[in-house]
C-alpha positions, 0 to 999 in steps of 0.5 A: 857088213850085213853078214858080219852083223847077222853073224854077230847077232847069231853068236850073241844068242849062243853066248848070252846067258839064258837069264838075259834072254828070258828076263830071269835074274839070280834065283833066291838062295835057300834060306833067303827071303822069298820075293813078294809079288802081285800078279793077275789071276788066270780067271780075273782079279789079282793074287798077292803073295804078300799076305801069305809070306811069313804065315803059310807054307807056299809052293810056287809052280812055274809052268807053261802049256808047251812044257810037257814036264810041267803038265806031267808034274801038275797033277802031282802038285794038285794032289799035294795041295789037296792033301795039305791045304787044310794044314796051311799050304798055299800053292800058286801056279805061275803060267809063263805063256806070253800070248793071250790068256784065252788059250791058257784057260782053254788048255786048263779046262781041257786037262783030264784033272782039275787044278784046284789052286790059283793060277796066275799069268806072268806074261812079262815074266816079272815074277819069274825074274824075281825067282830067277826062273829060266827053265820050266818047270821050276818049283819053289817051296817057301817055309812059314818063316818066309824063307826059301826052303827048296828050289827045284828045276825040271821034273822027272817022275818021283820028284814029287816025293822030294817036293812033298818032303819039303812041303812037310818041312815048310808046314812044320815051321812055326806050325 
């Protein structure tokens, strides 16, 4: 009986959709309203996306310290943010590590580049669930209209060019 139960559990892990395991729901379609959220900032305080939706162009970067592709993408996103922040771009890094924030703070401080945009902690993956995130990195661009313009999973060198193009489109909306 125990063997059968163990076998059923193992089989269940392989046939269960990833979103069920990681808490992700259906991702917002391009053109859909961007989900709002409030989450704790890595260095204390709270970040509320609500006031920026419908006003600013927004780029969300879902990442983890254990995601090599995330770390390769991050300096490219910092560069995009630094070039477009004065034009109304808001970038938010959403860290999905479930352990204590001290490890993430130490990791960020040890990077060979400075992250110049806010980082929030999503330990319970509530923000990730609202955006249907189950694979990292995931990058979402939201237009000034408050609608999702771009949803991209993964990172390979050169992806930042397409991300930047969508950031420009997001900034052109009503700007």
